[in-house]
C-alpha positions as CSV (number, residue, x, y, z in Angstrom):
1,M,-13.8,7.1,21.8
2,A,-12.8,10.2,19.9
3,E,-14.7,11.7,17.0
4,V,-13.6,10.7,13.5
5,T,-13.8,13.2,10.7
6,I,-15.1,11.5,7.5
7,R,-14.5,13.2,4.2
8,Y,-16.3,12.1,1.0
9,F,-15.0,12.5,-2.5
10,A,-16.7,12.4,-6.0
11,A,-19.3,9.6,-6.1
12,A,-19.0,9.1,-2.3
13,A,-19.9,12.7,-1.7
14,E,-22.8,12.4,-4.1
15,A,-24.1,9.3,-2.3
16,A,-23.7,10.9,1.1
17,G,-25.1,14.3,0.0
18,R,-22.2,16.0,1.8
19,E,-18.5,16.4,1.7
20,E,-17.7,15.9,5.3
21,E,-19.1,14.9,8.7
22,S,-17.9,13.8,12.1
23,L,-18.9,10.5,13.7
24,P,-18.4,9.6,17.4
25,A,-19.2,5.9,17.5
26,V,-17.1,4.1,14.9
27,A,-13.8,2.3,15.7
28,T,-12.9,0.2,12.6
29,V,-13.2,0.4,8.8
30,G,-15.8,-2.4,9.0
31,E,-18.0,-0.5,11.5
32,L,-17.7,2.6,9.3
33,R,-18.6,0.7,6.2
34,A,-21.7,-0.8,7.9
35,H,-22.7,2.7,9.2
36,L,-22.4,4.3,5.8
37,V,-24.4,1.6,4.0
38,A,-27.1,1.8,6.8
39,T,-27.2,5.6,6.6
40,Y,-26.8,6.2,2.9
41,G,-28.1,3.0,1.3
42,D,-27.5,1.4,-2.0
43,A,-25.7,4.3,-3.6
44,M,-23.0,4.3,-0.9
45,A,-22.9,0.4,-1.0
46,R,-22.1,0.6,-4.7
47,V,-19.3,3.2,-4.1
48,L,-17.8,1.1,-1.3
49,A,-18.0,-2.2,-3.2
50,S,-14.9,-1.1,-5.3
51,G,-13.8,2.1,-3.4
52,S,-11.4,2.4,-0.5
53,F,-10.7,4.2,2.7
54,L,-7.8,6.5,3.4
55,V,-7.2,6.2,7.1
56,D,-4.9,9.0,8.4
57,G,-3.1,8.9,5.0
58,V,-2.9,5.1,4.5
59,V,-5.2,3.3,2.0
60,S,-7.1,0.5,3.5
61,R,-9.9,-1.9,2.6
62,D,-9.3,-4.1,5.7
63,D,-12.5,-4.1,7.9
64,S,-10.5,-4.7,11.0
65,R,-8.3,-1.6,10.6
66,A,-8.7,0.8,13.4
67,L,-9.8,4.3,12.5
68,G,-7.7,7.4,13.3
69,L,-8.8,11.0,13.4
70,R,-9.6,11.3,9.7
71,V,-10.9,9.0,7.1
72,D,-11.4,9.8,3.4
73,V,-14.0,7.8,1.5
74,L,-12.6,7.3,-2.0
75,P,-14.6,6.0,-4.9
76,P,-12.8,3.7,-7.5
77,F,-10.5,5.7,-9.7
78,A,-9.9,5.1,-13.4
79,G,-6.5,6.1,-14.6
80,G,-3.7,5.3,-16.9
């Protein structure tokens, strides 16, 4: 399984304490979500509860979605 580059933005970066890392053992959005909550705890769980993942440029909240080479962890955005 190839390494996946995970990039964190705004509140996700704050929860992770970093802006980027590489992970070798995650294959789906669900596995990544579980890993991030187990690693970074409640702060990351709150971000992921209403945030989303950008998998190789495509927004996804589907836990069965396969990961590509890069995933951006996006907090919820307010806008208008």
